[in-house]
C-alpha positions in Angstrom: 0.0 0.0 0.0 1.3 3.4 -0.9 1.6 5.9 1.9 -0.5 9.1 1.4 1.4 12.4 1.3 1.4 14.3 4.6 -0.3 17.2 2.9 -3.1 15.0 1.6 -3.4 13.3 5.0 -3.8 16.6 6.7 -6.6 17.5 4.3 -8.4 14.2 5.1 -7.9 14.9 8.9 -9.5 18.3 8.5 -12.4 16.7 6.7 -12.9 14.1 9.4 -12.6 16.8 12.1 -15.7 18.3 10.5 -17.6 15.2 11.6 -16.8 15.8 15.3 -19.3 17.3 17.8 -19.8 17.6 21.5 -22.5 15.2 22.7 -24.6 16.8 25.5 -25.9 13.5 26.6 -22.3 12.3 27.2 -21.2 15.2 29.3 -19.9 17.1 26.2 -17.6 14.2 25.2 -16.4 14.5 21.6 -18.1 12.2 19.3 -18.2 11.6 15.5 -21.0 11.4 13.1 -18.8 9.2 10.9 -16.9 6.5 12.8 -16.0 4.8 9.5 -14.2 7.9 8.3 -12.4 8.2 11.6 -11.3 4.6 11.4 -10.0 5.0 7.9 -7.9 8.0 8.8 -6.5 6.1 11.9 -5.2 3.5 9.5 -3.7 6.1 7.2 -2.0 7.8 10.2 -0.6 4.5 11.3 1.0 4.0 7.9 2.3 7.6 7.7 3.9 7.3 11.1 6.0 4.4 9.8 7.7 6.6 7.2 11.2 7.3 8.4 11.3 10.5 6.4 8.5 12.2 8.3 9.5 15.4 10.0 9.5 15.5 13.8 6.8 18.3 13.7 4.6 16.2 11.5 5.3 13.2 13.7 4.2 15.3 16.7 1.0 16.4 14.9 0.1 12.9 13.7 0.7 11.3 17.1 -1.6 13.9 18.6 -4.3 13.5 16.1 -4.0 9.7 16.3 -4.4 9.8 20.1 -7.4 12.1 19.8 -9.1 10.1 17.1 -8.5 6.8 18.9 -10.1 8.3 22.0 -13.1 9.5 20.0 -13.3 6.1 18.3 -13.7 4.5 21.7 -10.1 3.1 22.1 -8.6 5.3 24.8 -6.1 2.6 25.9 -4.7 2.4 22.4 -4.5 6.2 22.3 -2.2 6.5 25.3 1.1 5.6 23.7 0.5 8.3 21.0 -0.5 10.9 23.6 2.5 10.0 25.8 4.8 10.4 22.9 3.5 13.9 22.4 4.0 14.8 26.0 7.6 13.4 26.0 8.4 15.3 22.8 6.9 18.6 24.2 8.8 18.1 27.5 12.1 17.4 25.8 11.6 20.4 23.5 10.5 22.6 26.4 7.3 23.6 24.6 5.0 24.5 27.5 1.9 25.0 25.3 2.4 21.6 23.6 2.9 20.0 27.1 -0.4 21.5 28.2 -2.2 20.3 25.1 -0.8 16.8 25.6 -1.8 16.7 29.3 -5.3 17.8 28.4 -5.6 15.1 25.8 -4.3 12.5 28.2 -6.8 13.6 30.8 -9.6 13.3 28.2 -8.6 9.7 27.3 
């Protein structure tokens, strides 16, 4: 299988993000109106993260999206390694705002 370009993957991620909403009956938990699209993008992100040529910033972005989408898809345990990777990266790079985002995502999972 050919790996999708990072640019094209980001476009797909944005399209899937448009299917997300806050469910009032679930205490405003993020949900999706299209779990199939979320699952498809999860598979594509998994493939993209295997590319050794991916930039560290793209790797950070994709790990964060992957963790978030897995949580939304109902697999919070599977999300944790991706979210923890983001936290470790942010801590190592001393990027406080990225650390805060990673901690919030971990708390949501």
